[in-house]
Every structure is written in C-alpha cells, then in structure tokens.
C-alpha positions in Angstrom: -84.3 64.0 32.2 -81.0 65.7 32.7 -80.2 69.0 30.9 -77.2 69.0 28.7 -75.2 72.2 29.1 -72.4 73.4 26.8 -70.0 76.3 26.9 -70.4 78.8 24.0 -67.7 78.5 21.4 -67.0 82.3 21.8 -66.4 81.8 25.5 -64.0 78.9 24.9 -62.1 81.0 22.3 -61.9 84.0 24.7 -60.6 81.8 27.6 -58.1 80.1 25.3 -56.9 83.5 24.0 -56.4 84.8 27.6 -54.5 81.6 28.5 -52.4 81.8 25.4 -51.3 85.4 26.2 -50.5 84.5 29.8 -48.6 81.4 28.9 -46.6 83.0 26.1 -45.8 85.9 28.4 -44.7 83.5 31.2 -41.9 82.3 28.9 -40.1 85.7 29.2 -40.9 86.0 32.9 -39.8 82.4 33.5 -36.6 83.1 31.7 -35.9 86.1 34.1 -36.6 83.8 37.0 -34.7 80.8 35.7 -31.5 82.7 34.7 -31.2 83.9 38.3 -30.9 80.3 39.3 -28.4 78.9 36.8 -26.4 79.6 33.7 -28.3 80.0 30.5 -26.9 76.7 28.9 -27.8 74.8 32.1 -31.3 76.1 32.3 -32.1 75.5 28.6 -30.4 72.1 28.5 -32.6 70.7 31.3 -35.7 72.6 30.0 -35.4 70.8 26.7 -34.6 67.6 28.3 -37.8 67.7 30.2 -39.8 68.8 27.1 -38.3 66.0 25.0 -39.0 63.4 27.7 -42.6 64.5 28.1 -43.2 64.5 24.3 -41.5 61.2 23.7 -43.6 59.6 26.5 -46.8 61.1 25.1 -46.0 59.9 21.6 -45.2 56.4 22.9 -48.4 56.3 24.8 -50.4 57.4 21.7 -48.6 54.9 19.6 -49.5 52.1 22.0 -53.1 53.2 22.0 -53.2 53.1 18.2 -51.8 49.6 18.2 -54.5 48.4 20.6 -57.2 50.0 18.4 -55.7 48.3 15.3 -55.6 45.0 17.1 -59.4 45.3 17.7 -60.1 46.4 14.2 -61.3 44.0 11.5 -58.5 42.1 9.7 -59.4 43.7 6.4 -59.5 47.2 7.8 -57.4 49.7 5.8 -54.3 50.7 7.7 -52.4 53.8 6.8 -48.8 53.6 7.7 -46.7 56.8 7.4 -43.3 56.1 6.0 -40.4 57.5 8.0 -38.8 60.7 6.5 -35.8 60.3 4.2 -32.3 61.7 5.0 -32.8 65.0 3.2 -36.2 65.6 4.9 -34.8 64.7 8.3 -31.8 67.0 7.7 -34.1 69.8 6.7 -36.1 69.4 10.0 -33.0 69.3 12.0 -31.8 72.7 10.5 -35.3 74.2 11.1 -35.2 72.9 14.6 -31.8 74.4 15.4 -32.8 77.8 14.0 -36.3 77.9 15.6 -35.3 76.5 19.0 -31.6 77.0 19.8 -31.1 80.0 17.5 -34.1 81.7 18.9 -34.2 80.8 22.6 -30.5 81.0 23.4 -30.1 84.7 22.5 -33.4 85.6 24.2 -32.4 83.9 27.5 -28.9 85.4 27.1 -30.3 88.9 26.7 -32.5 88.6 29.8 -29.6 87.1 31.8 -27.5 90.2 30.9 -30.2 92.5 32.2 -32.4 93.3 29.2 -35.9 93.6 30.6 -38.5 90.9 29.9 -40.9 93.5 28.5 -38.3 94.8 26.0 -37.4 91.3 24.9 -41.1 90.4 24.4 -41.5 93.6 22.3 -38.8 92.6 19.9 -40.2 89.1 19.7 -43.7 90.5 19.0 -42.4 92.2 15.8 -41.3 88.8 14.5 -44.6 87.8 12.9 -44.8 91.3 11.3 -41.3 90.8 9.8 -42.3 87.4 8.5 -45.5 88.7 6.9 -43.7 91.8 5.4 -40.2 90.6 4.4 -40.6 86.9 3.9 -43.7 87.4 1.9 -42.0 88.9 -1.1 -39.4 86.1 -1.0 -42.2 83.7 -1.4 -43.9 85.7 -4.2 -46.5 87.4 -2.0 -47.4 91.1 -2.4 -46.7 93.7 0.3 -48.7 97.0 0.3 -47.4 100.5 1.0 -49.2 100.9 4.4 -47.6 97.6 5.5 -44.1 99.0 4.9 -45.0 102.2 6.7 -46.4 100.1 9.6 -43.2 98.1 9.8 -41.1 101.2 9.9 -43.3 102.6 12.7 -43.0 99.3 14.6 -39.2 99.3 14.4 -39.1 103.0 15.4 -41.2 102.1 18.5 -38.9 99.2 19.3 -35.9 101.6 19.0 -37.6 104.1 21.4 -38.3 101.3 23.9 -34.6 100.2 23.8 -33.4 103.8 24.1 -35.6 104.2 27.2 -34.5 100.9 28.6 -30.8 101.7 28.2 -31.2 104.6 30.6 -32.5 102.5 33.4 -30.7 99.1 33.1 -27.3 97.6 33.7 -27.3 95.6 30.6 -24.6 96.4 28.1 -25.7 98.0 24.9 -24.7 95.1 22.7 -27.0 92.8 24.7 -30.0 94.4 22.9 -28.7 92.9 19.7 -29.4 89.4 21.0 -33.2 89.6 20.8 -32.8 90.9 17.2 -30.5 87.9 16.4 -33.2 85.6 17.9 -35.8 87.1 15.6 -33.5 86.8 12.6 -33.0 83.1 13.4 -36.7 82.5 13.7 -37.4 84.3 10.5 -34.9 82.2 8.7 -36.5 79.0 10.1 -39.9 80.2 9.0 -38.6 80.9 5.5 -37.0 77.5 5.2 -40.1 75.7 6.4 -42.4 77.6 4.1 -40.2 76.8 1.2 -40.5 73.1 2.1 -43.5 72.6 4.4 -43.2 70.0 7.1 -44.3 66.4 6.3 -44.4 65.2 9.9 -47.4 65.7 12.3 -47.1 68.5 14.8 -46.3 66.1 17.8 -43.4 64.2 16.2 -42.1 67.4 14.6 -42.0 69.3 17.9 -40.4 66.2 19.6 -37.7 66.2 16.9 -37.0 69.9 17.3 -36.9 69.6 21.1 -34.5 66.6 20.9 -32.3 68.4 18.4 -32.2 71.5 20.7 -31.4 69.3 23.7 -28.5 67.7 22.0 -27.1 71.0 20.8 -27.5 72.6 24.2 -25.9 69.6 25.9 -22.8 70.0 23.7 -22.7 73.8 24.5 -23.1 73.0 28.3 -20.4 70.4 28.2 -18.0 72.7 26.4 -18.7 75.6 28.8 -18.7 73.3 31.9 -22.3 74.2 32.8 -24.1 70.9 32.2 -24.5 69.9 35.9 -27.7 71.2 37.3 -27.8 72.9 40.7 -29.4 71.1 43.6 -31.6 74.1 44.5 -35.3 73.1 44.2 -36.0 76.6 42.8 -34.1 75.6 39.7 -36.1 72.5 39.1 -39.3 74.4 39.8 -38.3 77.1 37.2 -37.2 74.4 34.7 -40.5 72.4 35.1 -42.5 75.6 34.7 -40.6 76.6 31.5 -41.0 73.1 30.1 -44.7 72.7 30.7 -46.2 76.2 30.5 -44.4 78.3 27.8 -43.2 75.3 25.8 -45.9 72.7 25.8 -48.9 74.7 27.1 -48.5 77.8 24.8 -47.7 75.6 21.8 -50.9 73.6 22.3 -52.9 76.8 22.7 -51.4 78.3 19.6 -52.5 75.4 17.5 -56.0 75.3 19.1 -56.5 79.0 18.4 -55.2 78.7 14.8 -58.2 76.4 14.2 -60.6 78.9 15.8 -59.5 82.4 14.7 -57.8 83.9 11.7 -54.1 84.6 11.6 -54.6 88.4 11.9 -56.3 87.9 15.3 -53.6 85.6 16.4 -51.0 88.1 15.5 -52.8 90.7 17.6 -52.8 88.2 20.5 -49.0 87.8 20.1 -48.6 91.6 20.5 -50.8 91.6 23.6 -48.0 89.6 25.2 -45.9 92.8 25.3 -47.9 94.9 27.7 -48.7 91.8 29.8 -45.0 91.0 30.1 -44.1 94.6 30.7 -46.7 95.1 33.5 -45.8 91.7 35.1 -42.1 92.4 34.9 -42.6 95.7 36.6 -44.7 94.1 39.4 -42.5 91.0 39.9 -39.0 92.2 39.2 -39.3 96.0 39.4 -38.4 96.5 35.8 -39.0 100.2 35.0 -40.8 101.6 32.0 -39.6 105.1 31.1 -41.9 107.7 29.4 -39.9 107.2 26.2 -40.4 103.5 26.5 -44.2 104.1 26.9 -44.3 106.2 23.8 -42.3 103.6 21.9 -44.6 100.9 23.0 -47.6 102.9 21.6 -45.8 103.6 18.4 -44.9 99.9 17.9 -48.6 99.0 18.6 -49.7 101.4 15.9 -47.2 100.1 13.5 -48.2 96.5 14.1 -51.9 97.4 13.7 -51.1 99.0 10.3 -49.4 95.9 9.1 -52.1 93.6 10.3 -54.8 95.8 8.8 -53.1 95.8 5.4 -52.6 92.0 5.7 -56.2 91.4 6.5 -57.1 92.6 3.0 -55.1 89.8 1.4 -56.7 86.6 0.2 -56.4 83.5 2.3 -53.8 82.2 0.0 -51.6 85.2 0.6 -51.3 84.5 4.3 -47.9 84.7 5.8 -48.9 84.6 9.4 -46.8 84.0 12.5 -44.8 80.9 13.0 -43.7 79.4 16.3 -42.2 75.9 15.6 
C-alpha cells in the first residue's frame, strides 16, 4: 500500500506568499531593466500584446474544453449560458481598464525610466491600498477611525522622507516623483468605480478585456510617438516576456489564490513587504542607493501602514475595503 503525502495548507500559503512578494517586486525591477532596452510606450505595448495573446489563447482553450464536456453531458443537463455584457457595462469595464492598467502602469514606468528608483516607486505603490481603505471607504459609506487617519499621515510622511532622500542621490527631475502619485490616483479612481458597480465578468475574461483595452490605447500612443516598432535586441524580448508572464499573469494569479486563503489585512501587509524586497534588490542589481533619511522614511511608512491595517482589522467583514489590483 502506498502512502499518500500532502503538503500542509500553512506551508502552501507561506510559499504562495513568498512567491507573491517576489513576483510583485519583479514588476518594478523588470520595469527598470526593460526601460533600458526601449522607450516606455514600446515596452508596454508589446508587454500587453503578449499578455492579451496568452489570455485569449487560454480562454479559447478553456471554452473548447467546456464545449467538449457539454457534448458528453446528457441531453437534458442544465446548461448555464452567461449573456454578454451590455454596452453600458462594457463601457464601464473599458474605463476601469484604462484607469487601472494604462493610467497606473504608464506613469510608473515613466518614473522609473526618468531615474526614480524602483524602491521608491514601490513604496508609493504600497501606500495605494491604504489610501483605498482610508479615503475610498468614506465615499462608500464605510467608517474610518482616528488611528487610521494618523497612520495614513505617518505613511505619507515616510514616503516624503524617502523621496527627499532619493532626490539627493538621483538624476531624476523632481517632477518625475509626481508620476507614481498620479499612478496611485488613477488606480484609486479605478477601484472606486469598480466598487460602485462591481464587475459582472469572471476574472479571466475581465483581465483579458482590460489587457486588450490597454494594448489598443498603448498602440495608439506608440504610433503617435513613433515608438511602435520593437527593437531586434533579444534582451528586449526577454524583458517583455518576463514582464508579461511574471508580474502580470503570475502575480495576479497568486493575488487571487492568496485572497482565498488569507484575510485582506494580511494581504495588505504582504504588499508592503514588496517595498524592502524591491529596495534591497534594486541596490544589489542596479546600485540604487538608500540614504539614511530614506531608511528612516521607510520605517515611518511601515509604522503608518501598520497603524492603518491594525485599525482596519477591527472592522467587520462587511466593512472591508482592501487592496485592489485589477
């Protein structure tokens, strides 16, 4: 008799959490690598083209498999056919896709291309779920406690300290640091719109729609700027494939896997772990410095985020306004 072995659920969750932090961090590091190979519109156009092609192929294969299963099912079996979304619903998803994909990724990559460190960019990004939980919550009728407001203020003070320290040791213009802030604002707007009218499409088709919308918008931008043609350098295609498969598809799949295994507060904490991971990796791979002021700011931001998360953990499950990464 053979023994059946199984991996404990806690071990699976821990491994998935570590993979999630690494894959999410790789998006900022891959942006630093990819923007050194081509212009930002070029890199993003072909990244989303690859992502869309992979998703459409996967959805087509899944649809074919479902058809074969239905053909083998009894004739009187109940078949649930999901109707296609109407024009208003489709337009809503298009707007959310533009804000959450193009409006978020384009400024992030632009900032990194201009010289903003990957660690600083990831820190601004990590504050996004805190902003969603604290600012979007009241707009949706959810209560925010005093310690959460204090934590948000501390987090923003920490971000300001990191940016101040980064300005002393980088060639990036000062205005470039507004780009990650604009990216967060766009993602917060997308989150608010989606929470006001939740998605009616499954995750796979929804992500495919958002990716296709982003690919079309970025193709238009690349054509206008004359940057649509990809370089022949294999390093560009390696960076593009990496960005499409690991931060886009891999991190997204791990996000939804973890959302079924852990609470949103824990997932928020994992998102903030991306910051030191990216900062240390950026220093090792790209010699991105971290000043003493930046180190203090990083700690202050961590304390602020912890205060917001601790205050949010006392809410009831129905009050949850956790992170959102469409």
